[in-house]
Phi, psi and omega in degrees: 000134179269141179243134175260147171243156179069021181291307183257081184269138180297141177257113176319127174084008186277344177274100182212164186311316182266357181083151182275138172213140174210128188071219179062032170276154183246140180249145168300126179246311177210188177295342186233357189231145180237153169244124179264124186274166188290160180160185186222154183201158158273152176293175181304329180265003181058045178248333180232165171246142183234138179236124166258108189268340173232134182312141178242134175276123178253122179253111186285357179265002173237165176253143178104203186300126186064031179220205175268133188301320178200151182082200176225163181300127180256169180285148173038058185228142172279140172241129187258131185271121180237141162271141181233150183221176180228120191286339173280000176064023178273334182234138181283147182302150180212210190214150170214161172241160183200154179278348187273135175270351183264005180128144183283161163287117191284132173292159179304131176100355182238135185219009180222151183210162173210130173284136179228348180195176177213150181220157177225151177265163171273196180287341177261016178062033175252147175296126175295149176279123185208171189230147166247120178258130178130124179279325185254212184285338177271120190224161180230127175268119187241120173288137166294322173235120176306146182258137180290139173288340183109183181295128176239125179258110188272163174184183188277355175258143175296137172239147175280142164240100181294146176247033175308129171077008182235321177241121178301134178285050178259113178061222174239083185295143174268128192248138179256123180244142166267120187246143174231115181240127178239107186281147176276355172205143179306145178090347180299154185229144173251134177243142174236156176206158161302145185298122177099345181286168180253140179079168181278142185258309177216154189218151172228124185265133171269129190271314184232138184310135174055019178253118183301134175252129179246140178196153165271121183237154176242147177203136175291137173261128172274151181249125176232132174050044181060025180234114177285150189205135167243163165257158176214161175191167174228171182277357176264136177293322174283145175307135176238162185278115174228124183234134176235131176238134172278118176268321181200172173204153181270157178195159185237145177245000000 
């Protein structure tokens, strides 16, 4: 049996309440593979430090180390990228992906983990092309092509728009939307808010009757029962044309 030394080396300044992380973003490589970039982090319990010195290819078509923890890639599903480590220092830190936000099913020989990124599949169970912005724990998921929230029927009362399969249910993500609002009369307003909040959170004003108004607007999504959601309404009782496309959202690792 081979034993490694110096696998889990302390990182200066890594001992803090939320744990240290630097780098370790994941890039799209193919329909079923990702590249985990180099970096360092503390594990989820802030007990050991894990360093990935060479980029790792993660294959969602296999199970176990550098693959999916269990099962097979599903459609329109978020997969969470974890660095995994061995507190005994017998195995080098590596990676695994999982649908679980509470931690992956651990391969033999590994007992520590840390969430470092998130990716999502499309309707064909292929990873969507996306980008991760952020070097440390505060990160932004950016779609290469914004995703539609779906059909929205507006009115003067707030209605919920679930963002399942579009926004990861991590914390209370700030979501950037590309919005298109076509008012039935000039001066009408479209409002967005986190589901269940009171009052308007973000708004888009229609200027001219039946002329589309385009804007990028941000709104926090509240997560309930693992579903991120926003509310929307307009100032007209009859339905008006409102389309929302998710460009990006924030999260914390």
